[in-house]
C-alpha positions in Angstrom: 98.9 122.9 66.0 96.0 120.7 65.1 98.2 118.1 63.4 101.2 118.5 65.8 100.6 115.2 67.8 99.8 113.4 64.5 103.1 114.5 62.9 105.1 113.6 66.0 103.4 110.2 66.2 104.0 109.7 62.5 107.7 110.3 63.0 107.9 107.6 65.6 106.0 105.2 63.5 108.1 105.8 60.4 111.3 105.4 62.4 110.1 102.2 64.0 108.3 100.5 61.1 110.4 101.5 58.1 113.9 102.7 59.3 114.3 100.2 62.2 112.1 97.5 60.5 110.4 96.5 63.8 107.1 94.7 63.8 103.7 96.2 64.8 103.9 94.7 68.3 107.1 96.6 69.1 106.0 99.8 67.4 102.6 99.9 69.1 104.3 99.5 72.4 106.6 102.4 71.7 104.0 104.8 70.5 101.6 103.9 73.3 104.1 104.4 76.0 104.2 100.8 77.3 107.6 99.7 75.9 109.2 99.2 79.4 106.4 96.9 80.5 106.9 94.8 77.4 110.7 94.9 77.6 111.2 96.9 74.4 113.4 99.6 76.0 116.4 98.9 73.7 114.2 99.0 70.7 112.9 102.4 71.9 116.5 103.6 72.2 117.1 102.5 68.5 114.1 104.5 67.4 115.2 107.6 69.4 118.6 107.4 67.7 117.0 107.5 64.3 115.0 110.6 65.4 117.9 112.5 67.0 120.0 111.9 63.8 117.0 113.1 61.7 116.7 116.3 63.8 120.5 117.0 63.5 120.2 117.4 59.7 116.5 118.3 59.2 116.8 121.7 61.0 119.9 122.9 59.2 118.6 121.9 55.8 115.2 123.4 56.3 116.9 126.7 57.5 118.8 127.4 54.3 116.1 128.7 52.0 114.2 130.7 54.6 117.5 132.5 55.4 118.0 133.3 51.8 114.4 134.5 51.5 114.5 136.8 54.6 117.8 138.3 53.3 116.1 139.2 50.0 112.6 139.9 51.2 113.6 142.1 54.1 115.3 144.7 52.0 112.8 144.5 49.2 109.8 144.8 51.4 111.3 147.9 53.1 111.9 149.7 49.8 108.5 148.8 48.2 106.4 148.5 51.4 105.1 145.2 50.2 104.3 142.7 53.0 101.1 140.8 52.0 102.5 138.3 49.5 105.2 137.3 51.9 102.7 136.7 54.6 100.8 134.3 52.3 103.8 132.3 51.0 104.5 130.3 54.3 100.8 129.5 54.6 100.8 128.0 51.0 103.9 126.0 51.9 102.3 124.6 55.0 99.3 123.5 53.0 101.5 121.6 50.6 103.3 120.0 53.6 100.0 118.6 54.9 99.4 117.0 51.5 102.8 115.4 51.8 102.0 114.1 55.2 98.8 112.5 53.9 100.8 110.7 51.2 103.2 109.5 53.9 100.3 108.0 55.8 99.1 106.2 52.7 102.6 104.8 52.1 103.3 104.1 55.8 105.3 100.9 55.2 107.0 102.1 52.0 108.3 105.6 52.6 110.9 106.1 55.3 111.2 108.7 58.0 113.3 110.9 55.7 110.5 111.3 53.2 108.2 112.5 56.0 110.9 115.0 57.0 111.0 116.4 53.5 107.2 116.8 53.5 107.0 118.2 57.0 110.0 120.5 57.1 111.9 120.9 53.8 108.9 121.7 51.6 107.5 124.5 53.9 111.0 125.9 54.1 111.0 126.5 50.3 108.2 129.0 51.0 109.9 130.7 53.9 108.2 128.8 56.7 107.9 130.4 60.1 111.1 132.5 59.7 109.7 134.5 56.8 106.2 134.7 58.4 107.7 136.0 61.7 110.0 138.6 60.0 107.2 140.0 57.8 104.6 139.9 60.6 106.8 142.0 63.0 107.8 144.3 60.2 104.1 144.9 59.5 103.4 145.6 63.2 106.4 148.0 63.3 104.9 149.8 60.3 101.7 150.6 62.1 103.1 151.2 65.6 104.8 154.1 67.3 108.1 153.6 69.1 106.3 153.8 72.5 103.8 151.2 71.6 106.1 148.6 69.9 106.9 146.6 73.0 103.2 146.0 73.7 102.2 145.4 70.1 105.1 143.0 69.5 103.3 140.9 72.1 99.9 141.1 70.3 100.5 138.2 67.9 101.7 135.8 70.7 98.8 136.8 72.9 96.2 136.2 70.2 97.9 132.8 69.4 98.0 131.9 73.1 94.3 132.4 73.4 93.5 129.9 70.7 96.4 127.5 70.9 95.8 126.1 74.4 92.3 124.9 73.4 93.7 123.4 70.1 96.6 121.7 71.8 94.4 120.2 74.5 92.1 118.8 72.0 94.6 117.8 69.2 96.0 114.9 71.1 92.6 113.6 72.0 91.3 114.2 68.5 94.2 112.2 67.0 93.7 109.3 69.4 90.0 109.1 68.5 90.1 109.7 64.7 93.6 108.9 63.5 95.8 110.5 60.9 93.6 111.3 57.9 90.8 113.3 59.6 93.3 115.4 61.5 95.4 116.1 58.4 92.3 116.9 56.3 91.1 119.3 59.0 94.5 121.0 59.1 94.5 121.4 55.3 91.1 123.0 55.4 92.2 125.5 57.9 95.3 126.5 55.9 93.1 127.0 52.8 90.7 129.2 54.8 93.7 131.2 56.1 95.1 131.7 52.7 91.9 132.9 51.3 91.4 135.2 54.2 94.8 136.7 53.6 94.1 137.3 50.0 90.8 139.1 50.4 91.0 140.7 53.9 94.6 141.7 54.7 95.6 145.1 53.4 99.1 146.5 52.9 100.3 148.6 55.9 101.7 151.4 53.9 101.8 152.5 50.3 105.3 153.0 48.7 106.4 156.5 48.3 107.3 155.9 44.7 106.5 153.1 42.3 109.1 151.0 40.6 108.5 149.6 37.1 110.9 146.8 37.8 109.9 146.0 41.4 109.6 142.2 40.7 113.1 142.2 39.1 114.3 144.1 42.1 113.6 141.1 44.3 116.5 139.2 42.7 118.9 142.1 42.7 122.0 140.6 44.3 122.8 143.8 46.0 119.7 143.2 48.2 121.3 140.2 49.8 123.9 142.4 51.4 121.5 145.0 52.7 120.8 143.5 56.1 124.5 142.9 56.8 125.2 146.6 56.1 123.4 147.4 59.4 126.4 145.9 61.2 128.6 148.8 60.0 126.0 151.5 59.2 125.6 152.7 62.8 128.5 153.9 64.9 129.7 153.7 68.5 127.5 152.4 71.2 124.5 152.1 68.9 126.3 149.5 66.8 127.6 147.7 69.8 124.2 147.5 71.4 122.6 146.3 68.2 125.1 143.5 67.9 124.6 142.6 71.5 120.9 142.2 71.0 121.6 139.9 68.0 123.8 137.8 70.2 121.0 137.6 72.8 118.8 136.3 70.0 121.5 133.7 69.2 121.5 132.5 72.9 117.8 132.4 73.2 117.2 130.6 69.9 120.0 128.1 70.6 118.5 127.1 73.9 114.8 127.4 73.0 115.2 125.6 69.6 117.4 122.9 71.0 115.2 122.2 74.0 112.1 122.2 71.7 113.6 119.7 69.3 114.3 117.1 72.0 111.7 117.8 74.7 109.2 115.2 73.5 112.0 112.6 73.0 113.1 113.4 76.6 109.6 112.9 78.0 109.0 109.8 75.9 112.2 108.2 77.0 112.1 109.2 80.7 108.4 109.2 81.5 107.0 107.1 78.7 104.8 109.9 77.5 102.8 109.6 74.3 101.8 112.4 72.0 98.6 112.8 74.0 100.3 113.3 77.4 102.8 115.7 75.7 99.9 117.7 74.2 98.6 118.3 77.7 102.0 119.6 78.8 102.3 121.9 75.7 98.8 123.2 76.5 100.0 124.1 80.0 103.1 125.7 78.6 101.0 127.8 76.2 98.7 128.9 78.9 101.6 130.0 81.0 103.1 131.9 78.0 99.7 133.6 77.5 99.7 134.9 81.1 103.3 136.0 80.7 102.5 138.0 77.5 99.1 139.3 78.5 99.9 140.2 82.2 103.7 140.5 82.6 104.4 142.4 79.5 101.9 145.2 80.2 102.8 145.2 83.9 106.6 145.6 83.2 106.3 147.9 80.2 103.3 150.2 80.9 102.8 150.0 84.7 106.2 149.6 86.1 107.9 151.3 83.1 110.8 148.9 83.2 113.3 149.2 80.4 113.6 146.4 77.9 117.0 145.5 79.3 115.6 144.9 82.8 112.8 142.9 81.4 115.3 140.7 79.5 117.3 140.1 82.6 114.2 139.1 84.6 113.2 136.7 81.9 116.7 135.1 81.8 116.7 134.7 85.6 113.3 133.0 85.3 114.7 130.6 82.6 117.6 129.6 84.9 115.2 129.0 87.8 112.9 126.9 85.7 115.7 124.8 84.3 117.0 124.1 87.8 113.5 122.8 88.8 113.5 120.6 85.6 116.9 119.2 86.6 116.4 118.6 90.3 112.8 117.4 90.4 112.9 114.5 88.0 109.2 113.6 87.7 106.3 114.7 85.5 105.1 116.8 88.5 108.5 118.6 88.4 107.9 119.4 84.8 104.5 121.0 85.4 105.8 122.9 88.5 108.7 124.2 86.6 106.5 125.2 83.7 104.2 127.1 86.0 107.2 129.3 87.1 108.1 130.0 83.5 105.5 132.9 83.3 108.3 135.5 83.2 110.0 134.0 80.2 107.8 135.4 77.4 108.3 139.1 78.2 112.0 138.7 77.5 111.3 137.6 73.9 109.0 140.6 73.2 111.5 143.0 74.9 114.4 141.7 72.8 112.5 142.3 69.5 111.4 145.7 70.7 115.0 146.7 71.8 116.3 145.7 68.4 114.1 148.2 66.6 115.3 151.0 68.9 118.8 150.8 67.5 117.9 151.3 63.8 116.0 153.8 61.7 112.4 153.2 60.6 113.4 152.4 57.1 115.8 149.7 58.4 113.4 147.8 60.6 112.6 145.0 58.2 116.3 144.6 57.4 116.9 144.5 61.2 114.3 141.8 61.5 115.9 140.0 58.5 119.3 140.0 60.2 117.6 138.8 63.4 116.0 135.9 61.6 119.4 135.1 60.0 121.0 135.0 63.4 118.2 132.8 64.7 118.6 130.5 61.7 122.3 130.1 62.4 121.5 129.4 66.0 119.0 126.7 65.0 121.6 125.0 62.8 124.0 125.0 65.7 121.5 123.9 68.3 120.2 121.0 66.2 123.7 119.5 66.2 124.5 120.5 69.8 121.4 119.2 71.5 120.5 116.2 69.3 123.9 114.7 68.4 126.2 116.0 71.2 124.2 116.5 74.4 121.1 114.4 74.4 122.4 111.4 72.3 125.3 111.0 74.7 123.4 111.6 78.0 119.9 110.2 77.5 120.8 106.7 79.0 122.7 108.1 82.0 121.6 111.7 82.7 118.9 112.8 80.2 118.3 116.1 82.1 121.8 117.3 81.1 120.6 119.6 78.3 118.9 121.8 80.9 122.3 122.6 82.4 123.4 124.1 79.1 120.4 126.4 79.1 121.3 127.6 82.6 124.9 128.3 81.5 123.9 130.1 78.3 121.4 132.4 79.9 123.9 133.2 82.7 126.2 134.4 80.0 123.4 136.5 78.6 122.8 138.2 82.0 126.6 138.9 82.3 126.4 140.6 78.9 123.5 142.8 80.0 125.1 144.0 83.2 
């Protein structure tokens, strides 16, 4: 989060200075949000085309290895009750990625946008990235939680993050504007190193394996493990299997929309409202604060006070997403974005409820495999959404009706509600 604005700005600079070959005057106008006043709108469109094309292959490529890892690790960690090493792997990968970003700044005019994408997304993916971290984190929480407490505890990680992230996001854009790339990247690298060391010395395994295996490391690469998560699709019978598959499809819908909108939202605000990374960091701060209230207030209210089922919580969340996207589409101004985001407070409970509902259709020993399968479905959705949103919807509508991608989100979540009825 500290280096988020710096990375976004670096993408724009690389696309402008190296890939498009524009001079500093044009590129400075684009990254500073003054390209219309200086009549560089067409040049900005060229830069956006480079970025949408990058996103269309960057996400699929960076999803391949994490998917393979979660397939193998999910089954392995269930059998051996080993979570800690797989929590540390993504942190190590992110630290290497920061080093790559530093090198890309040093070679600003020599290395193209694609090299930065390799450093920023491909390298972390080799260590599992957020997909492996999320899967293992929630498996760890499930290990130490009762069935009744899982819904609330599934929201603990997002709540803790949403306490810290708003402050970091609010300051990250300002920090980047004041000090530039190098200090921001060096600060981020220091934080990753501290996190890695904390994980090594402070995090303990949630459970001890019932029996030791002399060949536990060899077991990681057992090809039979790759099929373990998929066996859940046929292991359970009747309505239990049907409900499990339906929850996976809901994950596909949510990830397609959420991932697609996330990949182009800054491009959308930069093209329509001439936002810079600083203005966008303010908006992401607002979004994170709203998510925090949704997780810390709405989740306990729905689950512990009103005792609503996970299905009802998901429906409420989807209705909220539809309403918010209507606001984003109709009120075409920065104020409309902030107003719509303020109403998105009921969106986060649906995510926690979906994950919780998934665990209720499998046995305790299958939870990590269930999360592995959930991550696989999410990865496939990310691959699909990268093409759908960047190359099909946004690239073909950004000059005439850039809000068009919000309409797809409305349609997709309407389908999800119909499934739940």
